[in-house]
MARMI-510182 format. One record per residue (C-alpha): residue number from 1; residue in three letters; y, z, x. Coordinates in Angstrom, 3 decimals. Layout:
BEGIN
site milum:NUM, lolum:Ala, v:Y, w:Z, u:X
...
END
This chain:
BEGIN
site milum:1, lolum:Met, v:6.334, w:7.347, u:1.086
site milum:2, lolum:Asp, v:7.302, w:3.738, u:1.632
site milum:3, lolum:Glu, v:5.336, w:1.624, u:4.054
site milum:4, lolum:Leu, v:6.547, w:-0.796, u:6.679
site milum:5, lolum:Gln, v:6.570, w:-4.395, u:5.612
site milum:6, lolum:His, v:4.245, w:-5.639, u:8.336
site milum:7, lolum:Ser, v:5.409, w:-9.220, u:7.728
site milum:8, lolum:Glu, v:8.808, w:-8.174, u:9.137
site milum:9, lolum:Phe, v:7.151, w:-7.449, u:12.464
site milum:10, lolum:Asp, v:5.818, w:-10.911, u:13.262
site milum:11, lolum:Leu, v:5.649, w:-13.001, u:16.433
site milum:12, lolum:Ala, v:9.380, w:-13.787, u:16.282
site milum:13, lolum:Tyr, v:10.212, w:-10.076, u:16.056
site milum:14, lolum:Ala, v:7.919, w:-9.331, u:19.019
site milum:15, lolum:Ala, v:9.453, w:-12.137, u:21.066
site milum:16, lolum:Glu, v:12.948, w:-10.787, u:20.350
site milum:17, lolum:Gln, v:11.920, w:-7.258, u:21.367
site milum:18, lolum:Leu, v:10.427, w:-8.524, u:24.626
site milum:19, lolum:Arg, v:13.496, w:-10.703, u:25.327
site milum:20, lolum:Arg, v:15.797, w:-7.733, u:24.781
site milum:21, lolum:Ala, v:13.615, w:-5.536, u:27.003
site milum:22, lolum:Arg, v:14.024, w:-8.015, u:29.883
site milum:23, lolum:His, v:17.799, w:-8.430, u:29.534
site milum:24, lolum:Pro, v:19.462, w:-6.865, u:32.647
site milum:25, lolum:Leu, v:22.396, w:-5.262, u:30.788
site milum:26, lolum:Arg, v:20.111, w:-3.790, u:28.113
site milum:27, lolum:Gln, v:17.796, w:-2.477, u:30.848
site milum:28, lolum:Arg, v:20.696, w:-0.589, u:32.461
site milum:29, lolum:Ile, v:21.867, w:0.836, u:29.135
site milum:30, lolum:Lys, v:18.371, w:1.778, u:28.020
site milum:31, lolum:Ser, v:17.440, w:3.342, u:31.352
site milum:32, lolum:Ala, v:20.003, w:6.111, u:30.771
site milum:33, lolum:Tyr, v:18.483, w:7.255, u:27.507
site milum:34, lolum:Leu, v:14.934, w:6.713, u:28.798
site milum:35, lolum:Arg, v:15.659, w:9.148, u:31.647
site milum:36, lolum:Asn, v:16.956, w:11.707, u:29.136
site milum:37, lolum:Val, v:13.864, w:11.407, u:26.939
site milum:38, lolum:Leu, v:11.442, w:11.448, u:29.870
site milum:39, lolum:Arg, v:12.963, w:14.740, u:31.093
site milum:40, lolum:Glu, v:11.771, w:16.295, u:27.828
site milum:41, lolum:Leu, v:8.123, w:15.313, u:28.346
site milum:42, lolum:Asp, v:5.941, w:17.838, u:30.137
site milum:43, lolum:Gly, v:2.503, w:16.323, u:29.676
site milum:44, lolum:Pro, v:0.593, w:13.668, u:27.760
site milum:45, lolum:Ser, v:2.749, w:12.427, u:24.910
site milum:46, lolum:Val, v:2.684, w:10.002, u:21.991
site milum:47, lolum:Asp, v:5.185, w:7.152, u:21.632
site milum:48, lolum:Leu, v:5.094, w:6.345, u:17.913
site milum:49, lolum:Gly, v:6.424, w:2.821, u:17.442
site milum:50, lolum:Cys, v:6.270, w:2.025, u:21.145
site milum:51, lolum:Gly, v:7.618, w:-1.523, u:20.676
site milum:52, lolum:Ala, v:8.004, w:-3.421, u:23.945
site milum:53, lolum:Gly, v:6.753, w:-0.393, u:25.898
site milum:54, lolum:Gln, v:9.761, w:0.535, u:28.051
site milum:55, lolum:Met, v:9.218, w:4.229, u:27.273
site milum:56, lolum:Leu, v:5.414, w:4.144, u:27.200
site milum:57, lolum:Ala, v:5.210, w:2.594, u:30.686
site milum:58, lolum:Arg, v:7.098, w:5.581, u:32.134
site milum:59, lolum:Met, v:5.476, w:8.411, u:30.164
site milum:60, lolum:Pro, v:3.203, w:11.001, u:31.797
site milum:61, lolum:Ser, v:-0.413, w:10.146, u:32.528
site milum:62, lolum:Gly, v:-2.665, w:10.363, u:29.483
site milum:63, lolum:Ser, v:0.081, w:9.298, u:27.079
site milum:64, lolum:Val, v:-0.529, w:6.809, u:24.281
site milum:65, lolum:Gly, v:1.564, w:4.421, u:22.227
site milum:66, lolum:Ile, v:1.206, w:3.641, u:18.538
site milum:67, lolum:Glu, v:2.405, w:0.245, u:17.282
site milum:68, lolum:Val, v:2.074, w:-2.009, u:14.204
site milum:69, lolum:Asn, v:3.045, w:-5.347, u:15.731
site milum:70, lolum:Pro, v:-0.145, w:-7.108, u:16.916
site milum:71, lolum:His, v:1.798, w:-9.313, u:19.338
site milum:72, lolum:Leu, v:3.408, w:-6.313, u:21.041
site milum:73, lolum:Ile, v:0.056, w:-4.501, u:21.099
site milum:74, lolum:Ala, v:-1.557, w:-7.450, u:22.891
site milum:75, lolum:His, v:1.330, w:-7.584, u:25.380
site milum:76, lolum:Leu, v:1.150, w:-3.843, u:26.110
site milum:77, lolum:Arg, v:-2.618, w:-3.787, u:26.446
site milum:78, lolum:Gly, v:-2.303, w:-6.761, u:28.801
site milum:79, lolum:Arg, v:-0.098, w:-4.536, u:30.965
site milum:80, lolum:Gly, v:-2.824, w:-1.879, u:30.972
site milum:81, lolum:Leu, v:-1.051, w:0.523, u:28.614
site milum:82, lolum:Ser, v:-2.945, w:2.617, u:26.074
site milum:83, lolum:Val, v:-1.895, w:1.570, u:22.560
site milum:84, lolum:Ile, v:-3.320, w:2.408, u:19.140
site milum:85, lolum:Asp, v:-3.059, w:-0.367, u:16.543
site milum:86, lolum:Ala, v:-1.509, w:1.288, u:13.469
site milum:87, lolum:Ala, v:-1.308, w:-1.892, u:11.378
site milum:88, lolum:Gly, v:-4.516, w:-1.205, u:9.473
site milum:89, lolum:Ile, v:-3.951, w:2.524, u:9.106
site milum:90, lolum:Thr, v:-2.993, w:3.565, u:5.587
site milum:91, lolum:Asp, v:-0.661, w:6.346, u:6.712
site milum:92, lolum:Pro, v:0.277, w:6.259, u:10.401
site milum:93, lolum:Phe, v:2.334, w:9.441, u:9.872
site milum:94, lolum:Glu, v:-0.877, w:11.337, u:9.187
site milum:95, lolum:Leu, v:-1.776, w:10.817, u:12.877
site milum:96, lolum:Ala, v:-5.411, w:11.322, u:11.859
site milum:97, lolum:Phe, v:-6.531, w:9.160, u:14.791
site milum:98, lolum:Leu, v:-5.143, w:11.648, u:17.344
site milum:99, lolum:Pro, v:-7.258, w:14.534, u:18.633
site milum:100, lolum:Ala, v:-5.780, w:18.026, u:18.206
site milum:101, lolum:Gly, v:-4.583, w:19.767, u:21.342
site milum:102, lolum:Arg, v:-4.348, w:16.695, u:23.589
site milum:103, lolum:Tyr, v:-0.661, w:15.753, u:23.307
site milum:104, lolum:Arg, v:2.365, w:17.934, u:23.960
site milum:105, lolum:Cys, v:5.182, w:15.765, u:22.645
site milum:106, lolum:Leu, v:5.815, w:13.033, u:20.081
site milum:107, lolum:Val, v:8.533, w:10.493, u:20.844
site milum:108, lolum:Leu, v:10.073, w:8.726, u:17.869
site milum:109, lolum:Ser, v:12.532, w:6.322, u:19.497
site milum:110, lolum:His, v:14.234, w:3.742, u:17.302
site milum:111, lolum:Val, v:11.598, w:4.061, u:14.577
site milum:112, lolum:Leu, v:12.848, w:6.346, u:11.805
site milum:113, lolum:Glu, v:15.579, w:3.922, u:10.715
site milum:114, lolum:His, v:12.889, w:1.406, u:9.706
site milum:115, lolum:Phe, v:11.959, w:3.516, u:6.643
site milum:116, lolum:Val, v:13.680, w:3.884, u:3.283
site milum:117, lolum:Ala, v:12.589, w:7.526, u:2.959
site milum:118, lolum:Ala, v:13.202, w:8.445, u:6.595
site milum:119, lolum:Asp, v:13.565, w:12.134, u:5.730
site milum:120, lolum:Ala, v:10.124, w:12.234, u:4.069
site milum:121, lolum:Cys, v:8.594, w:10.452, u:7.079
site milum:122, lolum:Leu, v:10.131, w:12.977, u:9.458
site milum:123, lolum:Arg, v:8.991, w:15.971, u:7.392
site milum:124, lolum:Arg, v:5.445, w:14.595, u:7.293
site milum:125, lolum:Leu, v:5.432, w:13.984, u:11.039
site milum:126, lolum:Leu, v:6.712, w:17.476, u:11.808
site milum:127, lolum:Ala, v:4.015, w:19.055, u:9.649
site milum:128, lolum:Arg, v:1.297, w:16.947, u:11.254
site milum:129, lolum:Cys, v:2.598, w:17.681, u:14.766
site milum:130, lolum:Arg, v:2.251, w:21.409, u:14.063
site milum:131, lolum:Gln, v:-1.361, w:20.860, u:12.977
site milum:132, lolum:Leu, v:-2.137, w:18.847, u:16.121
site milum:133, lolum:Gly, v:-0.500, w:21.339, u:18.469
site milum:134, lolum:Ile, v:2.315, w:18.957, u:19.402
site milum:135, lolum:Gly, v:5.144, w:21.336, u:20.209
site milum:136, lolum:Lys, v:8.045, w:18.941, u:20.609
site milum:137, lolum:Leu, v:9.388, w:15.899, u:18.808
site milum:138, lolum:Val, v:12.016, w:13.786, u:20.560
site milum:139, lolum:Leu, v:14.028, w:11.690, u:18.105
site milum:140, lolum:Val, v:16.221, w:8.756, u:19.164
site milum:141, lolum:Val, v:18.090, w:6.695, u:16.575
site milum:142, lolum:Pro, v:20.640, w:3.898, u:16.964
site milum:143, lolum:Gly, v:24.333, w:4.297, u:16.333
site milum:144, lolum:Trp, v:25.985, w:2.341, u:13.538
site milum:145, lolum:Ala, v:26.336, w:-0.918, u:15.517
site milum:146, lolum:Gly, v:22.691, w:-0.783, u:16.605
site milum:147, lolum:Phe, v:21.608, w:-0.014, u:13.063
site milum:148, lolum:Lys, v:23.433, w:-3.073, u:11.695
site milum:149, lolum:Ser, v:22.017, w:-5.340, u:14.422
site milum:150, lolum:Asp, v:18.414, w:-5.343, u:13.131
site milum:151, lolum:His, v:17.409, w:-6.689, u:9.712
site milum:152, lolum:Thr, v:14.353, w:-4.391, u:9.634
site milum:153, lolum:His, v:16.487, w:-1.220, u:9.600
site milum:154, lolum:Lys, v:16.507, w:0.489, u:6.197
site milum:155, lolum:Thr, v:18.165, w:3.923, u:6.598
site milum:156, lolum:Phe, v:21.071, w:4.928, u:8.810
site milum:157, lolum:Val, v:19.980, w:8.218, u:10.376
site milum:158, lolum:Asp, v:22.610, w:10.461, u:11.904
site milum:159, lolum:Arg, v:23.292, w:14.217, u:12.030
site milum:160, lolum:Ala, v:24.707, w:14.162, u:8.506
site milum:161, lolum:Tyr, v:21.597, w:12.437, u:7.146
site milum:162, lolum:Leu, v:19.314, w:14.908, u:8.901
site milum:163, lolum:Ala, v:21.370, w:17.890, u:7.713
site milum:164, lolum:Ala, v:21.193, w:16.689, u:4.108
END
């Protein structure tokens, strides 16, 4: 499985994510899909690739984020959010740092497209979720325009990709 190029997720990338998170129009657009995802969560959940934390801040009590960008991690921890630093972890999709039976749902929002072998990443996550007792995975991916708007995106994931 390919790994993230951590150098892609530097201070400039973090600053752009935080700027976008504060933009009023983006907040309105994102709030619609955040509400839809949050309706799916029925207990402590994991936000893998929590980014600027818009989802993590609204997740049920006991939830945790996982992030590779040290600048975003510092920002989120400064807001009092629980975040695991995945930058030094050899295989974050192993989720070896999570205790079994604690989390009910895994949220993968705007993350899968950052991997060349997105299908292999998803299969590995699903297998590991079963082992940890995580019964639900919520997947959110960008449309074509969103995919093209970020230089760190590697694979366009849509229904056809997932079906194949």
